[in-house]
C-alpha positions as CSV (number, residue, x, y, z in Angstrom):
1,X,-1.8,9.1,-5.0
2,X,-4.6,7.0,-3.5
3,X,-8.2,7.7,-4.5
4,X,-11.1,7.2,-2.1
5,X,-13.6,4.6,-3.2
6,X,-16.9,3.2,-2.0
7,X,-18.5,-0.2,-2.2
8,X,-21.3,0.4,-4.8
9,X,-22.6,-3.1,-5.5
10,X,-22.3,-6.6,-4.4
11,X,-23.3,-9.3,-6.9
12,X,-24.1,-12.7,-5.4
13,X,-24.3,-15.7,-7.6
14,X,-25.2,-18.7,-5.5
15,X,-24.3,-21.1,-8.4
16,X,-20.7,-20.0,-8.5
17,X,-17.8,-19.7,-6.2
18,X,-16.8,-16.4,-7.9
19,X,-18.7,-13.4,-6.6
20,X,-18.3,-9.7,-7.5
21,X,-18.0,-6.5,-5.6
22,X,-17.9,-3.2,-7.4
23,X,-15.9,-0.3,-6.1
24,X,-16.8,3.2,-7.3
25,X,-14.7,6.4,-7.0
26,X,-16.3,8.5,-4.2
27,X,-15.8,11.8,-6.0
28,X,-15.8,10.6,-9.6
29,X,-17.2,8.2,-12.2
30,X,-14.6,5.4,-12.3
31,X,-15.5,2.0,-11.0
32,X,-14.3,-1.5,-11.3
33,X,-15.2,-5.1,-10.2
34,X,-13.2,-7.4,-8.0
35,X,-13.9,-11.1,-8.0
36,X,-14.1,-12.6,-4.5
37,X,-15.1,-15.8,-2.8
38,X,-18.5,-16.8,-1.6
39,X,-17.5,-16.7,2.1
40,X,-16.2,-13.1,1.8
41,X,-19.3,-11.9,-0.2
42,X,-21.6,-13.3,2.4
43,X,-19.5,-11.7,5.2
44,X,-19.7,-8.3,3.5
45,X,-23.5,-8.7,2.7
46,X,-24.2,-9.7,6.3
47,X,-22.3,-6.8,7.7
48,X,-23.9,-4.3,5.4
49,X,-27.3,-5.5,6.5
50,X,-26.4,-5.4,10.1
51,X,-27.0,-9.1,10.6
52,X,-25.1,-10.4,13.7
53,X,-24.4,-14.2,13.8
54,X,-25.0,-16.0,17.1
55,X,-21.2,-16.8,17.2
56,X,-18.4,-14.7,15.7
57,X,-17.4,-15.5,12.1
58,X,-13.7,-15.1,11.1
59,X,-14.0,-11.4,10.2
60,X,-15.9,-10.7,13.4
61,X,-13.2,-12.6,15.4
62,X,-10.4,-10.5,13.8
63,X,-12.3,-7.3,14.3
64,X,-12.8,-8.3,18.0
65,X,-9.1,-9.0,18.4
66,X,-8.1,-5.7,16.9
67,X,-10.5,-3.8,19.2
68,X,-9.4,-5.8,22.3
69,X,-5.8,-4.8,21.6
70,X,-6.8,-1.1,21.6
71,X,-6.2,-0.7,17.8
72,X,-8.4,0.9,15.2
73,X,-8.7,0.2,11.5
74,X,-7.9,3.5,9.9
75,X,-8.2,2.7,6.2
76,X,-7.9,0.0,3.5
77,X,-5.7,0.6,0.5
78,X,-5.7,-1.5,-2.6
79,X,-2.2,-0.7,-3.7
80,X,-1.2,-3.1,-6.5
81,X,-2.4,-5.3,-9.3
82,X,-0.1,-8.0,-10.5
83,X,-1.0,-10.9,-12.8
84,X,-4.7,-10.1,-12.4
85,X,-4.5,-10.3,-8.5
86,X,-5.2,-7.3,-6.4
87,X,-3.1,-6.5,-3.3
88,X,-4.3,-4.6,-0.3
89,X,-3.2,-3.3,3.1
90,X,-5.1,-2.7,6.2
91,X,-3.8,0.3,8.2
92,X,-4.3,0.1,11.9
93,X,-3.5,2.7,14.5
94,X,-2.4,1.5,17.9
95,X,-0.6,3.4,20.7
96,X,0.2,6.3,18.4
97,X,1.8,4.3,15.6
98,X,0.5,3.0,12.3
99,X,0.7,-0.7,11.5
100,X,0.3,-2.0,7.9
101,X,-1.1,-5.5,7.4
102,X,-1.0,-7.3,4.1
103,X,-4.4,-8.6,3.1
104,X,-6.6,-9.7,0.2
105,X,-9.0,-6.9,-0.7
106,X,-12.0,-9.0,0.0
107,X,-10.9,-9.8,3.6
108,X,-10.0,-6.2,4.2
109,X,-13.3,-4.9,2.9
110,X,-15.2,-7.6,4.9
111,X,-13.4,-6.6,8.0
112,X,-13.8,-2.8,7.4
113,X,-17.5,-2.9,6.4
114,X,-18.8,-3.0,10.0
115,X,-16.9,0.1,10.9
116,X,-17.3,2.1,7.7
117,X,-13.6,2.0,7.1
118,X,-12.6,4.2,4.2
119,X,-11.4,2.3,1.1
120,X,-8.7,3.7,-1.2
121,X,-7.2,2.5,-4.4
122,X,-3.8,3.6,-5.8
123,X,-4.2,5.8,-8.9
124,X,-2.1,3.4,-11.0
125,X,-4.4,0.5,-10.1
126,X,-7.4,2.6,-11.1
127,X,-5.8,3.5,-14.4
128,X,-5.1,-0.1,-15.2
129,X,-8.5,-1.5,-14.2
130,X,-10.7,1.3,-15.7
131,X,-9.4,1.2,-19.2
C-alpha cells in the first residue's frame, strides 16, 4: 500500500553538497528525511516560491517536454529503499495509458512541485525509515 505524503520542510545548507527534504505523512504523524543534492534543493525551493528563471532549468525543460507531448504527471511514488538509496517512479498519463518512469526522488519531487503532484511512499519504505 502506498501512503500519501507531503513535503513538510526543506533544509538548505549552503556549506554542504548534501541537502535535506522532509516528507510527512499527509494523514498521520510519520515523517522522514531524504538527503538530496544542492541543484535539486534549489530547484524545489525556487518552484515552491514561484520563482521563474529567465531560461528553463533542467526540471523546467523536462516539465515542458511532458506538457508538449500531451502527458500529465499523475503521481510520484517512492517505492523502494536499498542500501540507503531511495527509488522512485514518476507516473505519467498520456493518451489513456499510464507510463512509469524510473527517477531519483529528488528529481521527481523537483519536477512535480510546480504542479502540486501528489507524492506517495510505499508502506514498507515508511516502516523502514520511521523506526
